[in-house]
C-alpha positions in Angstrom: 32.4 217.3 -249.4 30.5 215.2 -246.8 29.6 211.9 -248.5 26.4 211.3 -246.5 25.1 214.8 -247.2 25.9 214.6 -250.9 24.0 211.3 -251.1 21.0 212.9 -249.5 21.1 215.8 -251.9 21.5 213.6 -255.0 18.8 211.1 -254.0 16.3 213.9 -253.3 16.2 214.7 -257.1 17.8 211.8 -258.9 17.2 208.0 -259.3 18.6 205.3 -261.6 16.1 206.4 -264.2 16.9 210.1 -264.0 15.0 213.0 -262.6 12.4 212.2 -259.9 8.9 213.5 -260.9 8.3 214.3 -257.2 11.4 215.2 -255.3 11.6 214.0 -251.7 10.3 216.5 -249.2 12.8 218.9 -247.5 12.2 217.6 -244.0 13.5 215.0 -241.7 16.8 213.9 -240.1 18.6 213.4 -243.4 17.6 216.8 -244.7 18.7 218.4 -241.4 22.0 216.7 -241.7 22.5 217.9 -245.3 21.6 221.4 -244.1 24.2 221.2 -241.4 26.8 220.4 -244.1 25.7 223.3 -246.3 24.5 221.1 -249.1 20.8 221.6 -248.6 18.8 224.6 -247.5 15.4 225.9 -246.4 13.5 227.9 -249.1 14.7 231.4 -249.4 12.8 234.6 -249.9 15.1 237.4 -251.0 15.0 240.4 -253.3 17.2 241.4 -256.2 18.7 244.3 -254.3 19.8 242.2 -251.4 21.4 239.7 -253.7 23.4 242.4 -255.4 24.5 243.6 -251.9 25.5 240.1 -250.9 27.4 239.6 -254.2 29.2 242.9 -253.7 30.4 241.7 -250.3 31.4 238.3 -251.5 33.7 239.8 -254.2 35.8 241.3 -251.4 36.8 237.7 -250.3 36.1 235.5 -253.3 38.7 236.7 -255.6 39.4 236.0 -259.2 42.4 233.9 -258.1 40.3 231.8 -255.8 37.7 231.2 -258.5 40.4 230.3 -261.0 42.1 227.9 -258.5 38.7 226.2 -257.8 38.2 225.7 -261.6 41.7 224.2 -262.0 41.4 222.0 -258.9 38.2 220.5 -260.3 39.9 219.3 -263.5 41.8 216.4 -262.1 39.7 215.7 -259.0 36.4 215.8 -260.8 34.9 217.9 -258.0 32.6 219.6 -260.6 30.8 221.6 -257.9 33.9 223.9 -257.8 33.9 224.5 -261.5 31.3 227.2 -262.1 32.7 229.6 -259.6 34.8 230.9 -262.5 31.7 231.9 -264.5 29.8 233.1 -261.4 32.7 235.4 -260.6 33.1 236.6 -264.2 29.4 237.3 -264.6 29.0 239.3 -261.4 32.5 240.9 -260.8 31.6 244.1 -262.7 28.1 244.5 -261.5 27.6 247.9 -259.9 25.6 248.3 -256.7 22.1 249.0 -258.1 18.4 248.6 -257.4 16.3 246.6 -259.7 15.4 248.4 -262.9 17.4 251.5 -261.9 18.1 251.4 -265.6 15.4 249.5 -267.5 16.5 247.3 -270.4 15.7 248.7 -273.8 15.9 245.1 -275.2 15.6 242.7 -272.3 17.4 239.5 -273.5 17.9 238.3 -269.9 16.2 240.7 -267.5 14.3 243.9 -267.5 16.9 245.2 -265.0 19.3 247.0 -267.3 22.5 246.4 -265.3 21.8 242.7 -265.0 20.8 242.4 -268.6 24.0 244.1 -269.7 26.0 241.6 -267.7 24.1 238.7 -269.3 22.4 237.8 -266.1 18.8 236.5 -265.6 17.3 238.2 -262.6 13.9 238.9 -261.1 12.8 241.6 -258.7 11.9 239.1 -256.0 12.5 235.5 -255.2 9.8 234.0 -253.0 10.4 230.6 -251.4 13.0 229.9 -254.0 14.5 226.4 -254.0 18.3 226.5 -253.6 18.4 222.7 -253.3 17.8 222.0 -257.0 20.4 224.6 -257.9 22.9 222.9 -255.7 21.9 219.5 -256.9 22.7 220.6 -260.5 26.0 222.1 -259.2 27.1 218.9 -257.5 25.8 216.6 -260.2 27.1 218.3 -263.3 28.8 221.5 -262.3 25.7 223.7 -262.6 23.1 224.2 -265.2 21.5 227.7 -264.7 24.9 229.4 -264.7 23.8 232.9 -265.6 21.0 233.2 -263.1 21.6 235.8 -260.4 20.4 233.5 -257.6 22.7 230.7 -258.8 25.7 233.0 -259.0 25.2 234.2 -255.5 24.7 230.6 -254.1 27.8 229.4 -256.0 30.1 232.1 -254.7 28.6 231.9 -251.2 29.4 228.2 -251.1 32.9 228.7 -252.5 33.6 231.2 -249.7 33.2 228.4 -247.2 35.6 226.0 -249.0 39.1 225.6 -247.6 42.0 226.8 -249.8 42.3 224.7 -252.9 45.5 223.4 -254.3 46.4 223.4 -258.0 48.9 220.7 -259.0 50.8 219.8 -262.2 48.0 217.4 -263.4 45.5 220.3 -263.3 47.8 222.5 -265.3 48.5 219.7 -267.8 44.7 219.2 -268.3 44.3 222.9 -268.9 47.0 222.8 -271.5 45.4 219.8 -273.2 42.1 221.7 -273.2 43.7 224.5 -275.1 45.3 222.1 -277.5 42.0 220.4 -278.2 40.5 223.8 -278.9 43.3 224.7 -281.2 42.8 221.4 -283.1 39.2 222.3 -284.1 38.6 222.9 -287.8 37.2 226.3 -288.8 33.5 225.4 -289.0 33.4 222.9 -286.1 30.7 223.5 -283.5 30.8 223.3 -279.7 29.4 219.8 -280.0 32.5 218.8 -282.0 34.7 220.3 -279.3 32.8 218.5 -276.6 33.6 215.2 -278.3 37.3 216.2 -278.6 37.4 216.6 -274.8 36.4 213.0 -274.0 40.1 212.0 -273.6 41.3 215.2 -272.1 39.8 214.9 -268.6 37.6 212.5 -266.6 34.1 213.6 -267.3 30.6 212.8 -268.7 29.1 214.5 -271.7 27.0 216.8 -269.4 30.0 217.7 -267.3 32.0 218.6 -270.5 29.0 220.7 -271.7 29.0 222.7 -268.5 32.8 223.1 -268.5 32.6 224.7 -271.9 29.7 226.9 -270.9 31.7 228.1 -267.9 34.6 229.0 -270.2 32.2 230.7 -272.5 30.7 232.9 -269.7 34.2 233.6 -268.5 35.2 235.0 -271.9 37.7 232.2 -272.7 35.6 230.7 -275.5 33.9 233.5 -277.3 33.0 234.1 -280.9 35.2 236.6 -282.9 34.0 239.2 -285.2 34.4 237.0 -288.3 31.8 235.3 -290.6 30.0 232.3 -289.2 30.7 229.2 -291.3 28.9 226.6 -289.4 25.2 225.9 -289.1 23.5 228.1 -286.6 22.3 226.7 -283.3 23.0 223.1 -284.2 23.4 222.2 -280.5 21.9 223.2 -277.1 24.6 225.5 -275.7 24.0 229.0 -274.4 27.2 231.0 -273.8 28.8 229.2 -276.7 25.9 229.1 -279.1 27.7 231.2 -281.7 31.2 229.8 -281.2 33.0 227.9 -284.0 36.4 226.3 -284.3 38.0 229.3 -286.0 37.3 231.4 -282.9 39.7 229.3 -280.8 40.2 230.8 -277.3 40.9 234.2 -276.0 44.6 234.4 -275.0 43.8 237.6 -273.0 41.1 235.9 -270.9 43.3 232.8 -270.4 46.2 235.0 -269.2 43.8 237.0 -267.0 42.5 233.9 -265.1 45.3 231.4 -265.3 48.4 233.4 -266.2 50.2 232.5 -263.0 50.0 228.8 -263.8 51.0 229.0 -267.5 
């Protein structure tokens, strides 16, 4: 990732005191340079149906193996912008080609579009002058925040499609194994927040980065609740994909094998 363009992106939204109340305008030489490096973008106006078409095309080249390699490569390198490709792939890989609300949601938890809602995706009919820059800022800063939004998933996979082939080394695989060991070590009623704290010594990361890593694994089906009684307090944290997870759920060996089997 180009260091100058990354600095421009981060300084647009973030300062030493946190989020800027008024982000810098998306104009000028620095912005143009960041655009040329595919880190910043002009506002986009696009419809749901075109996003679905673009995602369908992306899945022909951005394979499960490429998304898994990006996730693993991010573990030792701390290139967190590569991490959420796994959840973006998982959330959109089974989406059929469909127009918005071809099937309406009976109970719209995420979207009134039935196909998107069934996939757990937040989607709108149209996106008018949508800001991709804040989505990419969150992706570069923490690994993504709005992981199950249709627009984010498209941007995430689109940007991964321009990355060079990513290597996975022994350190990445060792960190993955340590992640699984930490999950196995959770007591029955421990919450996602307990697990996050267990991961402090597993990989170089901040609390926010660990939160996102866990959410990615949740959306990918690696960390999911089993059909067993919940023994921990409900919603005692601020997670989404893992909001019902508890220590006794552990991890899905099937999902782990599906994504990372060739490395284990």
